[in-house]
C-alpha positions in Angstrom: 0.2 -40.7 29.1 -0.5 -40.6 32.9 -2.1 -43.8 34.4 -4.0 -44.5 37.6 -5.8 -47.6 38.6 -7.8 -48.8 41.7 -9.3 -51.9 43.1 -12.5 -51.4 41.0 -12.6 -48.9 38.2 -9.5 -47.9 36.2 -8.8 -44.5 34.9 -6.3 -42.9 32.5 -5.5 -39.3 31.9 -4.7 -38.8 28.3 -2.7 -35.6 28.0 -4.3 -32.5 29.4 -7.7 -32.8 27.7 -9.2 -36.3 28.5 -9.8 -38.7 31.3 -11.1 -42.2 30.4 -12.6 -44.3 33.2 -13.3 -48.0 32.5 -15.7 -49.7 34.9 -14.8 -53.1 36.3 -17.6 -54.8 38.2 -15.2 -57.6 39.4 -15.4 -61.3 39.5 -19.0 -61.4 40.9 -20.3 -60.9 37.4 -18.7 -64.1 36.2 -19.8 -66.1 39.3 -23.4 -65.1 38.7 -23.4 -64.4 34.9 -21.7 -67.5 33.5 -24.1 -70.0 35.1 -27.1 -68.0 33.9 -25.7 -67.7 30.4 -24.7 -71.4 30.2 -28.1 -72.5 31.5 -29.9 -70.3 28.9 -27.7 -71.7 26.1 -28.2 -75.2 27.3 -32.0 -74.7 27.5 -32.1 -73.3 23.9 -29.9 -76.1 22.6 -31.7 -78.9 24.4 -35.3 -77.8 23.6 -35.0 -75.5 20.5 -32.2 -76.8 18.4 -32.7 -80.5 19.3 -36.4 -80.1 18.9 -35.9 -78.8 15.3 -33.4 -81.7 14.7 -36.1 -84.2 15.8 -38.6 -82.7 13.4 -36.1 -82.9 10.6 -35.1 -86.5 11.4 -38.8 -87.5 11.5 -39.2 -85.9 8.1 -41.8 -83.5 9.4 -40.4 -80.2 8.0 -43.9 -78.6 7.9 -44.3 -79.5 11.6 -41.5 -77.1 12.4 -43.5 -74.2 11.2 -47.0 -75.3 12.1 -46.8 -77.1 15.5 -43.8 -75.4 16.9 -45.1 -71.9 17.5 -46.2 -72.5 21.1 -43.1 -74.3 22.3 -40.9 -72.0 20.3 -42.3 -68.9 22.1 -41.9 -70.6 25.5 -38.3 -71.6 24.7 -37.4 -68.2 23.5 -38.9 -66.6 26.6 -37.2 -68.9 29.0 -34.0 -68.8 27.1 -34.2 -65.0 27.1 -34.8 -65.0 30.9 -31.4 -66.6 31.4 -29.4 -65.6 28.3 -30.1 -61.8 28.4 -29.1 -61.2 32.1 -26.3 -63.7 31.9 -24.9 -62.0 28.8 -25.3 -58.5 30.4 -23.4 -59.6 33.5 -20.6 -61.4 31.7 -20.0 -58.9 28.9 -20.9 -55.5 30.2 -18.1 -52.9 29.9 -18.8 -49.4 31.1 -16.7 -46.4 30.0 -16.9 -42.7 30.8 -14.9 -40.3 28.8 -14.5 -36.7 30.0 -13.2 -34.5 27.2 -12.2 -31.0 28.2 -11.4 -30.0 24.6 -14.9 -31.0 23.3 -16.5 -29.9 26.6 -18.4 -33.2 26.7 -18.9 -36.3 28.9 -19.6 -39.6 27.1 -21.1 -42.6 28.9 -21.0 -45.9 27.1 -22.2 -49.4 28.0 -20.8 -52.0 25.7 -22.3 -55.5 25.7 -19.8 -57.0 23.1 -22.4 -57.3 20.3 -24.1 -53.9 20.8 -23.5 -50.8 22.8 -25.5 -47.9 24.2 -24.1 -44.4 24.8 -25.1 -41.0 26.0 -23.4 -37.7 25.7 -23.7 -34.7 28.0 -22.3 -31.2 27.8 -19.9 -30.3 30.6 -21.8 -27.0 30.9 -24.7 -29.0 32.4 -22.6 -29.8 35.5 -21.6 -27.6 38.4 -19.4 -29.8 40.7 -17.7 -33.2 41.3 -18.8 -35.1 44.3 -17.2 -38.0 46.0 -19.9 -40.0 47.9 -18.7 -42.5 50.5 -21.1 -45.4 51.2 -20.8 -48.3 53.6 -22.2 -51.8 53.0 -22.7 -53.9 56.0 -22.0 -57.6 55.8 -23.5 -60.4 57.9 -20.3 -62.5 57.9 -17.7 -59.9 58.6 -16.7 -56.3 58.3 -18.5 -54.2 55.7 -16.8 -52.3 52.9 -16.7 -48.7 52.0 -17.3 -47.7 48.4 -16.5 -44.4 46.9 -18.6 -43.0 44.0 -17.2 -40.1 41.9 -20.1 -38.2 40.5 -20.5 -35.3 38.1 -23.5 -33.5 39.6 -26.0 -31.7 37.2 -26.9 -28.1 37.8 -30.6 -28.3 37.4 -31.7 -31.5 39.2 -30.3 -34.2 41.5 -29.1 -36.1 38.5 -25.5 -37.1 38.0 -23.1 -39.0 35.8 -21.4 -41.8 37.7 -17.7 -41.3 36.7 -16.2 -44.1 38.7 -16.6 -46.5 41.7 -13.7 -47.4 43.9 -12.9 -49.1 47.2 -9.7 -47.2 47.7 -10.6 -43.8 49.1 -7.2 -42.2 48.3 -7.5 -43.3 44.6 -11.1 -42.1 44.5 -10.0 -38.7 45.7 -7.2 -38.6 43.1 -9.7 -39.3 40.4 -12.1 -36.7 41.7 -9.3 -34.1 41.9 -8.1 -35.0 38.4 -11.6 -34.5 37.0 -11.9 -31.2 38.9 -8.6 -30.0 37.5 -9.6 -31.1 34.0 -13.1 -29.5 34.0 -12.5 -26.6 36.3 -15.4 -27.7 38.5 -15.1 -27.7 42.3 -14.6 -31.1 44.1 -16.0 -32.1 47.4 -16.5 -35.2 49.6 -19.8 -36.2 51.1 -20.2 -39.1 53.4 -23.2 -41.4 53.4 -24.6 -40.0 56.6 -24.5 -36.5 55.2 -26.2 -37.7 52.0 -29.0 -39.5 53.9 -29.7 -36.5 56.1 -30.6 -34.4 53.0 
C-alpha cells in the first residue's frame, strides 16, 4: 500500500486500481461546530426536556400533548438551527474513491449517523485539473489552496477530489489520479480561471 498525506486532505493509493482521498476540514470545524452543537443541545435540554419534566412533576400529563405544541415547535426549530449545522461541522467526513477497475468515482459525505453518496462513471470525465486559489487575509499573508478536480466532458461540472495547501503534494495527487485513470493532468492558476 502506497501512502501520501498533506496538510489538509489525505490520500492513499491502494494497489494499482484505487485512490482513496479523505477530506479533513481542519480544526475550524471544531472551533465553530462544537459551540453551535452544545448550545443547541443545551437549548433542547433546558426548554424541551426540562419542560416535559415540569409537566410530569405537576401531574399534568395531558398538558404535555395539548398545550405543548406551540413551544415544542419553536424549541425544535431553534434547536435545529443550532444542532444541525453544529453536527454537520463537527462530524462531516468526506471521502472520494477513484476505482480504475470499476471505472467509477464515488463521493461520500458521512455525518456519523447518516451518509450521502454519489457515483460517477469515469467515462464522463476528460481531464484532471489542479486549480490554485489565493485567499487574502486582513491580519497577515494569505494562503494558497490547491483543488484537484475531475472535470466533466459535457459541462463545467467537476468532482472535487481533494484540497491541499501543499502545492507539491497536490501535484503528486493530481499526477497519481492521472496515471490511474489515463486522463491528462494540467495546472490552472486562479488568474487564468477568472479570465475565462
